[in-house]
SEZA-822385 format. One record per residue (C-alpha): residue number from 1; x, z, y. Coordinates in nm, 3 decimals. Each point is the difference from the previous one (the first is absolute). Last residue first. Layout:
ATOM  nr      xx      zz      yy
ATOM NUM       X       Z       Y
...
This chain:
ATOM  nr      xx      zz      yy
ATOM 635  11.981   5.959  24.029
ATOM 634   0.130  -0.211  -0.280
ATOM 633  -0.124  -0.350  -0.060
ATOM 632  -0.225  -0.044  -0.297
ATOM 631  -0.041   0.207  -0.309
ATOM 630  -0.097   0.362  -0.052
ATOM 629  -0.282  -0.074  -0.231
ATOM 628   0.026  -0.268  -0.272
ATOM 627  -0.291  -0.238  -0.065
ATOM 626   0.132  -0.263   0.236
ATOM 625   0.292   0.063   0.232
ATOM 624   0.158   0.230  -0.261
ATOM 623   0.260  -0.250  -0.118
ATOM 622   0.058  -0.266   0.266
ATOM 621  -0.187  -0.320   0.077
ATOM 620   0.225  -0.265   0.153
ATOM 619   0.010  -0.032   0.379
ATOM 618   0.371  -0.079   0.002
ATOM 617   0.077   0.321  -0.177
ATOM 616  -0.235   0.287   0.071
ATOM 615   0.038   0.351   0.132
ATOM 614  -0.013   0.338  -0.173
ATOM 613  -0.139   0.072  -0.347
ATOM 612  -0.059   0.348  -0.137
ATOM 611  -0.003   0.072  -0.372
ATOM 610  -0.110   0.349  -0.105
ATOM 609  -0.252   0.022   0.282
ATOM 608  -0.031   0.122   0.358
ATOM 607   0.371  -0.004   0.071
ATOM 606   0.005  -0.001   0.379
ATOM 605   0.197  -0.282   0.160
ATOM 604   0.222  -0.032   0.304
ATOM 603   0.130  -0.327   0.138
ATOM 602   0.303  -0.217   0.058
ATOM 601   0.239   0.251   0.153
ATOM 600   0.337  -0.155   0.077
ATOM 599   0.315   0.182  -0.119
ATOM 598   0.274   0.080   0.252
ATOM 597   0.113   0.306  -0.194
ATOM 596  -0.093   0.155  -0.332
ATOM 595   0.157   0.325  -0.119
ATOM 594   0.176   0.076  -0.327
ATOM 593  -0.128   0.104  -0.342
ATOM 592   0.030  -0.265  -0.270
ATOM 591   0.009  -0.366   0.089
ATOM 590  -0.105  -0.264  -0.252
ATOM 589   0.172  -0.338   0.042
ATOM 588   0.168   0.006  -0.340
ATOM 587   0.137   0.344   0.084
ATOM 586   0.020   0.104   0.364
ATOM 585   0.103   0.342   0.130
ATOM 584  -0.206   0.098   0.303
ATOM 583   0.079  -0.072   0.365
ATOM 582  -0.278  -0.255   0.013
ATOM 581  -0.031  -0.320   0.202
ATOM 580  -0.243  -0.199   0.209
ATOM 579  -0.244  -0.247  -0.145
ATOM 578  -0.351   0.063  -0.122
ATOM 577  -0.237   0.294   0.033
ATOM 576  -0.321   0.116  -0.169
ATOM 575  -0.135   0.337   0.114
ATOM 574  -0.196   0.217  -0.241
ATOM 573  -0.330   0.188   0.028
ATOM 572  -0.105   0.241  -0.273
ATOM 571  -0.337  -0.022  -0.173
ATOM 570   0.167  -0.049  -0.339
ATOM 569   0.358   0.107  -0.038
ATOM 568   0.323  -0.199  -0.037
ATOM 567   0.305   0.209  -0.091
ATOM 566  -0.036  -0.078  -0.371
ATOM 565   0.072  -0.360   0.100
ATOM 564  -0.156  -0.342  -0.031
ATOM 563   0.116  -0.273   0.235
ATOM 562  -0.084  -0.370  -0.010
ATOM 561   0.161  -0.233   0.251
ATOM 560  -0.106  -0.350   0.102
ATOM 559   0.164  -0.264   0.218
ATOM 558   0.357   0.000  -0.124
ATOM 557   0.338  -0.165   0.069
ATOM 556   0.262   0.120  -0.248
ATOM 555   0.209   0.313  -0.059
ATOM 554  -0.289   0.228   0.089
ATOM 553   0.080   0.287   0.240
ATOM 552  -0.193   0.312  -0.101
ATOM 551  -0.085   0.320   0.183
ATOM 550  -0.268   0.200  -0.177
ATOM 549  -0.172   0.333   0.072
ATOM 548   0.180   0.061   0.329
ATOM 547  -0.117   0.318   0.168
ATOM 546  -0.157  -0.055   0.341
ATOM 545  -0.246   0.285  -0.036
ATOM 544  -0.298  -0.227  -0.064
ATOM 543   0.189  -0.178  -0.280
ATOM 542   0.249  -0.281   0.041
ATOM 541   0.022  -0.329  -0.188
ATOM 540   0.288  -0.244   0.042
ATOM 539   0.099  -0.364  -0.047
ATOM 538   0.356  -0.086   0.109
ATOM 537   0.086  -0.364   0.051
ATOM 536   0.281  -0.085  -0.243
ATOM 535  -0.133  -0.344  -0.081
ATOM 534  -0.218  -0.144   0.273
ATOM 533  -0.361   0.097   0.049
ATOM 532  -0.272  -0.245  -0.100
ATOM 531  -0.306  -0.048   0.221
ATOM 530  -0.324   0.186   0.060
ATOM 529   0.121   0.281  -0.221
ATOM 528  -0.186   0.119  -0.306
ATOM 527   0.021   0.370  -0.086
ATOM 526  -0.131   0.145  -0.329
ATOM 525   0.000   0.379   0.003
ATOM 524  -0.027   0.202  -0.320
ATOM 523  -0.147   0.340  -0.092
ATOM 522   0.075   0.165  -0.337
ATOM 521  -0.291   0.038  -0.245
ATOM 520  -0.021  -0.372  -0.076
ATOM 519  -0.351  -0.127  -0.075
ATOM 518   0.029  -0.234   0.299
ATOM 517   0.262  -0.209  -0.175
ATOM 516   0.344  -0.042   0.155
ATOM 515   0.045  -0.266   0.269
ATOM 514   0.062  -0.373  -0.038
ATOM 513   0.170  -0.282   0.189
ATOM 512  -0.039  -0.353  -0.135
ATOM 511   0.050  -0.207   0.315
ATOM 510   0.113   0.272   0.238
ATOM 509   0.376  -0.005  -0.050
ATOM 508   0.169   0.305  -0.141
ATOM 507   0.065   0.374   0.031
ATOM 506  -0.062   0.268  -0.262
ATOM 505   0.060   0.372   0.053
ATOM 504  -0.117   0.233  -0.276
ATOM 503   0.098   0.368  -0.017
ATOM 502  -0.111   0.206  -0.297
ATOM 501  -0.339   0.123  -0.113
ATOM 500  -0.354  -0.093  -0.101
ATOM 499   0.009  -0.377   0.042
ATOM 498  -0.234  -0.228  -0.195
ATOM 497   0.078  -0.372  -0.014
ATOM 496  -0.264  -0.239  -0.128
ATOM 495   0.013  -0.367  -0.100
ATOM 494   0.351   0.016   0.136
ATOM 493   0.222  -0.199   0.239
ATOM 492   0.218   0.194   0.244
ATOM 491   0.259  -0.136   0.246
ATOM 490  -0.189  -0.324   0.010
ATOM 489   0.028  -0.361  -0.103
ATOM 488  -0.122  -0.343   0.112
ATOM 487   0.038   0.066   0.372
ATOM 486   0.380  -0.017   0.006
ATOM 485   0.215   0.281   0.142
ATOM 484  -0.001   0.185  -0.328
ATOM 483   0.022   0.374  -0.059
ATOM 482   0.238   0.270   0.111
ATOM 481  -0.136   0.273  -0.224
ATOM 480   0.083   0.369  -0.004
ATOM 479  -0.130   0.222  -0.280
ATOM 478   0.089   0.370   0.010
ATOM 477  -0.087   0.243  -0.277
ATOM 476  -0.337   0.133  -0.106
ATOM 475  -0.346  -0.067  -0.144
ATOM 474  -0.025  -0.377   0.036
ATOM 473  -0.247  -0.189  -0.216
ATOM 472  -0.033  -0.369  -0.074
ATOM 471  -0.255  -0.213  -0.178
ATOM 470  -0.002  -0.356  -0.126
ATOM 469   0.205  -0.309   0.065
ATOM 468   0.266   0.204   0.175
ATOM 467   0.207  -0.153   0.281
ATOM 466   0.228   0.235   0.192
ATOM 465   0.196  -0.171   0.277
ATOM 464  -0.173  -0.332  -0.045
ATOM 463   0.229  -0.297   0.044
ATOM 462   0.305  -0.001   0.227
ATOM 461   0.074   0.356  -0.103
ATOM 460   0.193   0.297   0.137
ATOM 459  -0.097   0.304  -0.206
ATOM 458   0.118   0.359   0.045
ATOM 457  -0.095   0.254  -0.265
ATOM 456   0.063   0.376   0.000
ATOM 455  -0.101   0.223  -0.286
ATOM 454  -0.333   0.146  -0.102
ATOM 453  -0.338  -0.069  -0.157
ATOM 452  -0.028  -0.373   0.053
ATOM 451  -0.242  -0.158  -0.243
ATOM 450  -0.061  -0.369  -0.053
ATOM 449  -0.242  -0.145  -0.253
ATOM 448  -0.083  -0.346  -0.131
ATOM 447  -0.348  -0.066  -0.131
ATOM 446  -0.074  -0.319   0.185
ATOM 445  -0.199  -0.170   0.273
ATOM 444   0.116  -0.197   0.302
ATOM 443   0.288  -0.195  -0.143
ATOM 442   0.133  -0.233   0.264
ATOM 441  -0.071  -0.338   0.152
ATOM 440   0.245  -0.257   0.123
ATOM 439  -0.228  -0.149   0.263
ATOM 438   0.115   0.206   0.295
ATOM 437  -0.216   0.298  -0.073
ATOM 436  -0.324   0.090   0.169
ATOM 435  -0.014   0.266   0.274
ATOM 434  -0.230   0.286  -0.099
ATOM 433   0.189   0.265   0.190
ATOM 432  -0.017   0.216  -0.306
ATOM 431  -0.180   0.337   0.001
ATOM 430   0.108   0.144  -0.334
ATOM 429  -0.287  -0.115  -0.215
ATOM 428  -0.223   0.302   0.024
ATOM 427   0.052   0.011   0.375
ATOM 426  -0.151  -0.346   0.045
ATOM 425   0.133  -0.120   0.337
ATOM 424   0.055  -0.354  -0.119
ATOM 423  -0.107  -0.029  -0.366
ATOM 422   0.268   0.020  -0.265
ATOM 421  -0.100  -0.144  -0.339
ATOM 420   0.136  -0.350   0.044
ATOM 419   0.241  -0.113   0.270
ATOM 418   0.015  -0.374   0.041
ATOM 417   0.276  -0.223  -0.136
ATOM 416  -0.244  -0.241  -0.155
ATOM 415  -0.133   0.257  -0.236
ATOM 414   0.225   0.238  -0.180
ATOM 413  -0.062   0.227  -0.292
ATOM 412   0.206   0.249  -0.195
ATOM 411   0.240   0.030  -0.287
ATOM 410   0.377   0.043  -0.032
ATOM 409  -0.036   0.377   0.001
ATOM 408   0.160   0.034   0.342
ATOM 407   0.125   0.284   0.211
ATOM 406   0.253  -0.152   0.237
ATOM 405   0.231   0.206   0.218
ATOM 404   0.211  -0.179   0.261
ATOM 403  -0.188  -0.327  -0.025
ATOM 402   0.183  -0.323   0.089
ATOM 401   0.352  -0.036   0.141
ATOM 400   0.060   0.366  -0.073
ATOM 399   0.220   0.275   0.150
ATOM 398  -0.074   0.324  -0.183
ATOM 397   0.132   0.352   0.057
ATOM 396  -0.093   0.283  -0.236
ATOM 395   0.075   0.372   0.012
ATOM 394  -0.120   0.169  -0.316
ATOM 393  -0.319   0.188  -0.091
ATOM 392  -0.337  -0.026  -0.171
ATOM 391  -0.047  -0.375   0.032
ATOM 390  -0.248  -0.147  -0.249
ATOM 389  -0.052  -0.373  -0.045
ATOM 388  -0.248  -0.137  -0.256
ATOM 387  -0.018  -0.377  -0.049
ATOM 386   0.361  -0.039   0.098
ATOM 385   0.219  -0.138   0.277
ATOM 384   0.248   0.176   0.227
ATOM 383   0.207  -0.203   0.246
ATOM 382  -0.138  -0.352   0.002
ATOM 381   0.213  -0.305   0.076
ATOM 380   0.313   0.210   0.027
ATOM 379   0.279   0.114   0.232
ATOM 378   0.141   0.341   0.091
ATOM 377  -0.191   0.202  -0.257
ATOM 376   0.129   0.355   0.057
ATOM 375  -0.122   0.260  -0.248
ATOM 374   0.104   0.367   0.017
ATOM 373  -0.112   0.241  -0.268
ATOM 372  -0.319   0.173  -0.107
ATOM 371  -0.331  -0.043  -0.177
ATOM 370  -0.064  -0.374  -0.006
ATOM 369  -0.261  -0.122  -0.248
ATOM 368  -0.058  -0.369  -0.067
ATOM 367  -0.271  -0.119  -0.238
ATOM 366  -0.116  -0.297  -0.207
ATOM 365   0.191  -0.317   0.087
ATOM 364   0.297   0.181   0.150
ATOM 363   0.205  -0.159   0.279
ATOM 362   0.265   0.159   0.223
ATOM 361   0.184  -0.206   0.263
ATOM 360  -0.205  -0.307  -0.067
ATOM 359   0.143  -0.351   0.035
ATOM 358   0.344  -0.100   0.128
ATOM 357   0.091   0.366  -0.011
ATOM 356   0.232   0.238   0.184
ATOM 355  -0.019   0.359  -0.123
ATOM 354   0.180   0.321   0.090
ATOM 353  -0.122   0.281  -0.226
ATOM 352   0.119   0.358   0.029
ATOM 351  -0.128   0.208  -0.287
ATOM 350  -0.313   0.191  -0.088
ATOM 349  -0.314   0.016  -0.210
ATOM 348  -0.081  -0.371  -0.003
ATOM 347  -0.261  -0.106  -0.257
ATOM 346  -0.065  -0.365  -0.083
ATOM 345  -0.281  -0.116  -0.230
ATOM 344  -0.086  -0.301  -0.213
ATOM 343   0.127  -0.355   0.047
ATOM 342   0.293   0.166   0.169
ATOM 341   0.234  -0.101   0.281
ATOM 340   0.258   0.141   0.240
ATOM 339   0.196  -0.245   0.219
ATOM 338  -0.252  -0.280  -0.044
ATOM 337   0.165  -0.345   0.005
ATOM 336   0.316  -0.128   0.173
ATOM 335   0.147   0.347  -0.012
ATOM 334   0.224   0.222   0.210
ATOM 333  -0.018   0.350  -0.149
ATOM 332   0.173   0.322   0.103
ATOM 331  -0.107   0.293  -0.217
ATOM 330   0.126   0.354   0.049
ATOM 329  -0.119   0.234  -0.272
ATOM 328  -0.315   0.190  -0.079
ATOM 327  -0.304   0.029  -0.224
ATOM 326  -0.083  -0.370  -0.014
ATOM 325  -0.247  -0.097  -0.273
ATOM 324  -0.095  -0.360  -0.073
ATOM 323  -0.274  -0.093  -0.244
ATOM 322  -0.112  -0.255  -0.260
ATOM 321   0.200  -0.299   0.119
ATOM 320   0.267   0.221   0.151
ATOM 319   0.177  -0.233   0.242
ATOM 318   0.284   0.098   0.233
ATOM 317   0.132  -0.262   0.241
ATOM 316  -0.214  -0.302  -0.080
ATOM 315   0.137  -0.346  -0.064
ATOM 314  -0.260  -0.136  -0.242
ATOM 313   0.008  -0.377  -0.045
ATOM 312  -0.294  -0.200   0.134
ATOM 311   0.215  -0.242   0.195
ATOM 310   0.217  -0.029   0.314
ATOM 309  -0.075   0.338   0.150
ATOM 308   0.114  -0.005   0.361
ATOM 307   0.333   0.174   0.081
ATOM 306  -0.015   0.251   0.285
ATOM 305  -0.092   0.291  -0.226
ATOM 304   0.314  -0.024  -0.209
ATOM 303   0.197  -0.262  -0.197
ATOM 302  -0.242   0.007  -0.290
ATOM 301   0.042   0.373  -0.049
ATOM 300   0.211   0.262   0.176
ATOM 299   0.014   0.358  -0.129
ATOM 298   0.189   0.308   0.118
ATOM 297  -0.093   0.311  -0.198
ATOM 296   0.134   0.349   0.067
ATOM 295  -0.079   0.294  -0.226
ATOM 294  -0.311   0.195  -0.093
ATOM 293  -0.312  -0.005  -0.217
ATOM 292  -0.084  -0.369  -0.033
ATOM 291  -0.257  -0.076  -0.268
ATOM 290  -0.094  -0.352  -0.107
ATOM 289  -0.298   0.001  -0.232
ATOM 288  -0.113  -0.255  -0.257
ATOM 287   0.100  -0.366  -0.009
ATOM 286   0.313   0.090   0.192
ATOM 285   0.185  -0.185   0.276
ATOM 284   0.280   0.099   0.238
ATOM 283   0.157  -0.246   0.246
ATOM 282  -0.232  -0.284  -0.087
ATOM 281   0.149  -0.349  -0.019
ATOM 280   0.297  -0.151   0.184
ATOM 279   0.151   0.343   0.012
ATOM 278   0.254   0.192   0.212
ATOM 277  -0.028   0.351  -0.142
ATOM 276   0.183   0.317   0.103
ATOM 275  -0.082   0.322  -0.186
ATOM 274   0.143   0.343   0.077
ATOM 273  -0.146   0.255  -0.242
ATOM 272  -0.158   0.345   0.013
ATOM 271  -0.294  -0.099  -0.221
ATOM 270  -0.139  -0.338  -0.098
ATOM 269  -0.277  -0.049  -0.261
ATOM 268  -0.108  -0.338  -0.133
ATOM 267  -0.280  -0.044  -0.254
ATOM 266  -0.102  -0.282  -0.236
ATOM 265  -0.356   0.030  -0.126
ATOM 264  -0.044   0.177  -0.331
ATOM 263  -0.369  -0.001  -0.093
ATOM 262  -0.082  -0.314   0.198
ATOM 261   0.294  -0.181  -0.163
ATOM 260   0.154  -0.190   0.290
ATOM 259   0.357   0.124  -0.047
ATOM 258   0.176  -0.143   0.305
ATOM 257   0.232   0.261   0.144
ATOM 256   0.215  -0.158   0.270
ATOM 255   0.267   0.091   0.252
ATOM 254   0.136  -0.281   0.220
ATOM 253  -0.236  -0.290  -0.065
ATOM 252   0.110  -0.363  -0.015
ATOM 251   0.320  -0.165   0.125
ATOM 250   0.152   0.346  -0.010
ATOM 249   0.244   0.192   0.222
ATOM 248  -0.006   0.368  -0.097
ATOM 247   0.212   0.287   0.128
ATOM 246  -0.087   0.321  -0.184
ATOM 245   0.123   0.354   0.066
ATOM 244  -0.129   0.268  -0.233
ATOM 243  -0.155   0.347   0.008
ATOM 242  -0.277  -0.097  -0.242
ATOM 241  -0.142  -0.345  -0.067
ATOM 240  -0.271  -0.018  -0.269
ATOM 239  -0.114  -0.342  -0.122
ATOM 238  -0.287  -0.003  -0.243
ATOM 237  -0.147  -0.210  -0.280
ATOM 236   0.175  -0.327   0.087
ATOM 235   0.306   0.136   0.173
ATOM 234   0.138  -0.281   0.215
ATOM 233   0.291  -0.001   0.242
ATOM 232   0.089  -0.299   0.220
ATOM 231  -0.259  -0.264  -0.076
ATOM 230   0.081  -0.372   0.015
ATOM 229   0.339  -0.157   0.063
ATOM 228   0.142   0.348   0.022
ATOM 227   0.262   0.197   0.191
ATOM 226   0.027   0.367  -0.083
ATOM 225   0.191   0.294   0.145
ATOM 224  -0.028   0.336  -0.176
ATOM 223   0.116   0.350   0.088
ATOM 222  -0.154   0.244  -0.247
ATOM 221  -0.116   0.362   0.007
ATOM 220  -0.299  -0.092  -0.215
ATOM 219  -0.150  -0.336  -0.096
ATOM 218  -0.273   0.019  -0.266
ATOM 217  -0.136  -0.313  -0.167
ATOM 216  -0.293  -0.017  -0.241
ATOM 215  -0.076  -0.275  -0.250
ATOM 214   0.089  -0.370   0.024
ATOM 213   0.296   0.097   0.216
ATOM 212   0.155  -0.244   0.247
ATOM 211   0.299   0.011   0.231
ATOM 210   0.118  -0.312   0.189
ATOM 209  -0.301  -0.222  -0.059
ATOM 208   0.005  -0.378  -0.055
ATOM 207   0.303  -0.218  -0.071
ATOM 206   0.265   0.110   0.251
ATOM 205  -0.067   0.372  -0.027
ATOM 204   0.306   0.162   0.156
ATOM 203   0.022   0.374  -0.069
ATOM 202   0.229   0.231   0.197
ATOM 201   0.042   0.357  -0.126
ATOM 200   0.175   0.287   0.174
ATOM 199   0.103   0.337  -0.140
ATOM 198  -0.198   0.317   0.067
ATOM 197  -0.201  -0.019  -0.317
ATOM 196  -0.332  -0.105  -0.153
ATOM 195  -0.181  -0.305  -0.132
ATOM 194  -0.276   0.071  -0.253
ATOM 193  -0.161  -0.257  -0.230
ATOM 192  -0.300   0.001  -0.233
ATOM 191  -0.015  -0.299  -0.231
ATOM 190   0.026  -0.379   0.016
ATOM 189   0.296   0.034   0.232
ATOM 188   0.175  -0.256   0.220
ATOM 187   0.287   0.031   0.245
ATOM 186   0.065  -0.357   0.118
ATOM 185  -0.370  -0.069  -0.049
ATOM 184  -0.204  -0.239  -0.215
ATOM 183   0.086   0.109  -0.353
ATOM 182  -0.224  -0.136  -0.133
ATOM 181  -0.193  -0.328   0.014
ATOM 180  -0.012  -0.108  -0.364
ATOM 179  -0.259  -0.262  -0.099
ATOM 178   0.234  -0.294   0.072
ATOM 177   0.264   0.123  -0.244
ATOM 176   0.339   0.175  -0.010
ATOM 175   0.000   0.049   0.379
ATOM 174   0.266  -0.126   0.240
ATOM 173  -0.044   0.150   0.346
ATOM 172   0.073  -0.185   0.324
ATOM 171   0.136   0.175   0.312
ATOM 170   0.197   0.227  -0.228
ATOM 169   0.023   0.378   0.035
ATOM 168   0.213   0.230   0.212
ATOM 167   0.057   0.373  -0.046
ATOM 166   0.238   0.191   0.228
ATOM 165   0.127   0.358  -0.017
ATOM 164   0.192   0.215   0.244
ATOM 163   0.100   0.344  -0.127
ATOM 162   0.058   0.319   0.201
ATOM 161  -0.218   0.211  -0.229
ATOM 160  -0.114  -0.192  -0.305
ATOM 159  -0.322  -0.198   0.032
ATOM 158  -0.198   0.117  -0.302
ATOM 157  -0.241  -0.242  -0.165
ATOM 156  -0.253   0.188  -0.209
ATOM 155  -0.164  -0.204  -0.276
ATOM 154  -0.320   0.083  -0.183
ATOM 153  -0.122  -0.010  -0.360
ATOM 152   0.186  -0.327  -0.022
ATOM 151  -0.055  -0.371  -0.055
ATOM 150   0.115  -0.320   0.173
ATOM 149   0.192   0.155   0.286
ATOM 148   0.183  -0.301   0.147
ATOM 147   0.284   0.066   0.241
ATOM 146   0.167  -0.294   0.178
ATOM 145  -0.299  -0.225  -0.057
ATOM 144   0.024  -0.360  -0.118
ATOM 143   0.196  -0.327   0.009
ATOM 142   0.309   0.044   0.220
ATOM 141   0.027   0.376  -0.034
ATOM 140   0.171   0.250   0.227
ATOM 139   0.111   0.360  -0.044
ATOM 138   0.213   0.193   0.247
ATOM 137   0.039   0.359  -0.113
ATOM 136   0.145   0.304   0.176
ATOM 135  -0.127   0.296  -0.203
ATOM 134  -0.345  -0.102  -0.118
ATOM 133  -0.115   0.273  -0.236
ATOM 132  -0.255  -0.153  -0.235
ATOM 131  -0.204   0.277  -0.156
ATOM 130  -0.220  -0.065  -0.303
ATOM 129  -0.294   0.230  -0.057
ATOM 128  -0.135   0.105  -0.339
ATOM 127  -0.258  -0.144  -0.238
ATOM 126   0.250  -0.237  -0.157
ATOM 125  -0.117  -0.360  -0.040
ATOM 124   0.292  -0.136   0.201
ATOM 123   0.072  -0.328   0.172
ATOM 122   0.193   0.033   0.324
ATOM 121   0.186  -0.313   0.105
ATOM 120   0.297  -0.019   0.237
ATOM 119   0.077  -0.358   0.093
ATOM 118   0.280  -0.244   0.060
ATOM 117   0.160  -0.240   0.240
ATOM 116   0.263   0.167   0.217
ATOM 115  -0.017   0.352  -0.139
ATOM 114   0.193   0.235   0.227
ATOM 113   0.100   0.361  -0.066
ATOM 112  -0.176   0.322  -0.094
ATOM 111  -0.287   0.110  -0.224
ATOM 110  -0.065   0.356  -0.120
ATOM 109  -0.243   0.022  -0.289
ATOM 108  -0.216   0.302  -0.080
ATOM 107  -0.209   0.018  -0.316
ATOM 106  -0.272  -0.174  -0.196
ATOM 105   0.116  -0.281  -0.224
ATOM 104  -0.005  -0.378   0.013
ATOM 103   0.198  -0.086   0.311
ATOM 102   0.066  -0.373  -0.010
ATOM 101   0.317  -0.128   0.171
ATOM 100   0.027  -0.368   0.088
ATOM  99   0.327  -0.159   0.115
ATOM  98   0.117  -0.079  -0.351
ATOM  97  -0.244   0.166  -0.240
ATOM  96   0.030   0.377   0.027
ATOM  95  -0.239   0.239  -0.176
ATOM  94   0.004   0.346   0.155
ATOM  93  -0.127   0.320  -0.167
ATOM  92   0.345   0.114  -0.106
ATOM  91   0.297   0.095   0.210
ATOM  90   0.267  -0.104   0.249
ATOM  89  -0.149  -0.335   0.089
ATOM  88   0.170  -0.326   0.102
ATOM  87  -0.139  -0.300   0.186
ATOM  86   0.161  -0.334   0.077
ATOM  85  -0.073  -0.279   0.248
ATOM  84   0.153   0.161   0.307
ATOM  83   0.082   0.351  -0.115
ATOM  82  -0.298   0.229  -0.053
ATOM  81   0.074   0.341  -0.152
ATOM  80  -0.276   0.190  -0.181
ATOM  79   0.074   0.371  -0.035
ATOM  78  -0.227   0.188  -0.241
ATOM  77  -0.095   0.338   0.137
ATOM  76  -0.032   0.295  -0.240
ATOM  75   0.274   0.203   0.168
ATOM  74  -0.188  -0.034   0.327
ATOM  73  -0.281   0.208  -0.142
ATOM  72  -0.339  -0.092   0.140
ATOM  71  -0.261   0.120   0.253
ATOM  70  -0.197  -0.225   0.234
ATOM  69  -0.268  -0.124  -0.238
ATOM  68  -0.050   0.357  -0.129
ATOM  67  -0.214   0.091   0.300
ATOM  66  -0.253  -0.270  -0.085
ATOM  65  -0.114  -0.323   0.168
ATOM  64  -0.249  -0.229  -0.174
ATOM  63  -0.257   0.034   0.277
ATOM  62  -0.337   0.176   0.030
ATOM  61  -0.052   0.006   0.374
ATOM  60  -0.132   0.292   0.205
ATOM  59  -0.109  -0.132   0.336
ATOM  58   0.173   0.166   0.292
ATOM  57  -0.203   0.286   0.147
ATOM  56  -0.057   0.006   0.375
ATOM  55  -0.249   0.253   0.133
ATOM  54  -0.114  -0.092   0.350
ATOM  53  -0.064   0.299   0.225
ATOM  52  -0.250  -0.054   0.280
ATOM  51   0.103   0.019   0.365
ATOM  50  -0.138  -0.344   0.085
ATOM  49   0.354  -0.129   0.040
ATOM  48   0.061   0.079  -0.364
ATOM  47   0.191   0.301  -0.126
ATOM  46   0.218  -0.072  -0.299
ATOM  45   0.002   0.142  -0.350
ATOM  44   0.229  -0.013  -0.299
ATOM  43  -0.061   0.001  -0.372
ATOM  42   0.278  -0.058  -0.250
ATOM  41  -0.105  -0.134  -0.336
ATOM  40   0.053   0.126  -0.350
ATOM  39   0.056  -0.072  -0.369
ATOM  38  -0.062  -0.369  -0.058
ATOM  37   0.284  -0.105   0.228
ATOM  36   0.248   0.177  -0.226
ATOM  35   0.212   0.249   0.192
ATOM  34   0.351  -0.126   0.050
ATOM  33   0.335   0.117  -0.133
ATOM  32   0.306  -0.210   0.068
ATOM  31   0.285   0.016  -0.247
ATOM  30   0.331  -0.127  -0.119
ATOM  29   0.133   0.245  -0.258
ATOM  28   0.349   0.087  -0.115
ATOM  27   0.040   0.105  -0.362
ATOM  26   0.097   0.349  -0.120
ATOM  25  -0.355   0.136  -0.022
ATOM  24  -0.231  -0.065   0.292
ATOM  23   0.071  -0.097   0.360
ATOM  22  -0.244   0.123   0.262
ATOM  21  -0.304  -0.175   0.142
ATOM  20  -0.047  -0.071   0.368
ATOM  19  -0.341   0.051   0.160
ATOM  18  -0.287  -0.215   0.113
ATOM  17  -0.363  -0.005   0.096
ATOM  16  -0.206  -0.316  -0.040
ATOM  15  -0.339  -0.132   0.106
ATOM  14   0.127  -0.077   0.342
ATOM  13  -0.066   0.160   0.338
ATOM  12   0.345   0.118   0.102
ATOM  11   0.199  -0.148  -0.283
ATOM  10   0.340   0.164  -0.044
ATOM   9   0.160  -0.138  -0.313
ATOM   8   0.352   0.125  -0.060
ATOM   7   0.231  -0.294  -0.051
ATOM   6   0.247  -0.124  -0.261
ATOM   5   0.089   0.329  -0.166
ATOM   4   0.302  -0.009  -0.229
ATOM   3   0.106   0.326  -0.172
ATOM   2   0.349   0.031  -0.138
ATOM   1   0.103   0.239  -0.273
């Protein structure tokens, strides 16, 4: 007896567990045993930057896959030999008509050889799976698809170990009538399809898509390269990629699940896979949820972040129209449009994300929740954008040409570019400087929300550093902002911003500078310099004992600095210094520990209220100078 085992599945955070089956009877058996996706999930946990534990449970999907799909007797295989323009079969279940072979019965069929201009059709009413074992095939067609699955309970394509397989369709399809538009992919299936095996498969979709299933599509333990005129790989109802390597070069979208039935929206799930996509459309797109659990994804869309959008086409990196869930993995995205996008919600529980975007780094219409991981947005218009933004953990770096973090509901009021709803010095409205805008106007009222409860965030923005058209709260974590150098924006822009914990340091120009709200429970200091300091000039606070509370060197010229820290105490006097150097370790301009030297003392100030204002900018009224105690020049 001989036992053939293609690959043992080892999926670290997938929905599957695996083991090898043994041969039975006196016939040899090819087998892979997998737990059905309906039966269990694997739960893992990770500790967020805030110190809380984030439970990560991959979504349980109801797919067509079953353990028996991967087990068959090799003695029952029907060998189909392709030889130029002819086809021969060793057994029943195959109808041959010239260079077209139609598989009409359930069973296992091993294909080998070259078919220069022909087609493999599957058309069976049997309620049992059909296995196509590709063992070194090269199939091309000059007028249609290479493989056309017209009807089947489900089809499992096995890529035989050590084999190289190529499927190529026509650039123009010939249909029997004008009302027929299928097949429309080089590898096409009207029913559920699985692709599995350690061999290699290359699919060239010259007409439309490369691989397309009108039902569900599961790709496991596979090595697939696709080139497509339109979409690369499409599973209408769902597309599950497990422990596979995919290289996709499409003229449209890379991975796609486009069922728009509200009760069965198309879903994509990726686990423990290496995926490379160079797309002219979206990299990954699903009408429902996209879920990334683990693996390595490299995605470029529309030529990358440096290429302007030429029309209204969608060239996003990963798009889950309903929702996007990232539990882990390494994602490197260079996209002409949003790198991560959802019309609904985005949740990030972990992973290492490196994003470069021609528009938003991460955009969710409804809500964005970040619990853990590492996010580096190296270029974008706006970094994080959603109506409700919650940061519970993670380390985040944002370099934005407009707002770094933007909480926006898409509604609000403007009036001639002037600030509405924030009275100069009014502690209940955040204590704005009260300098009017530059004529462009901005949303002054709204129901958007921002909450920072943990993690580490650094923002370098040419627009507002953190702009929320509504309310903000900060209970923990570290938020550093190098805000704008122009007078039309500020490091912070809220209707109200309540701080009860965490470290906040925000530096910017003076035009639209803002301090936290006076109903905050953690003290803040707002410092306005008489004139701008150059980039890299150290700004420091020391307590009465000479201990450094904050030492920060903004990356850009600045005239105002806001500091809120758990180390600040009411009725304690602090010294404000600029310049000099620190022996501490620097990260994003913030120095930890270390000693100051050669710094110039500007003034001292006693914190007599929750928000204390020091100095003025060019004679403009500062927060706390009217109706807010503790303001004015320090003493």
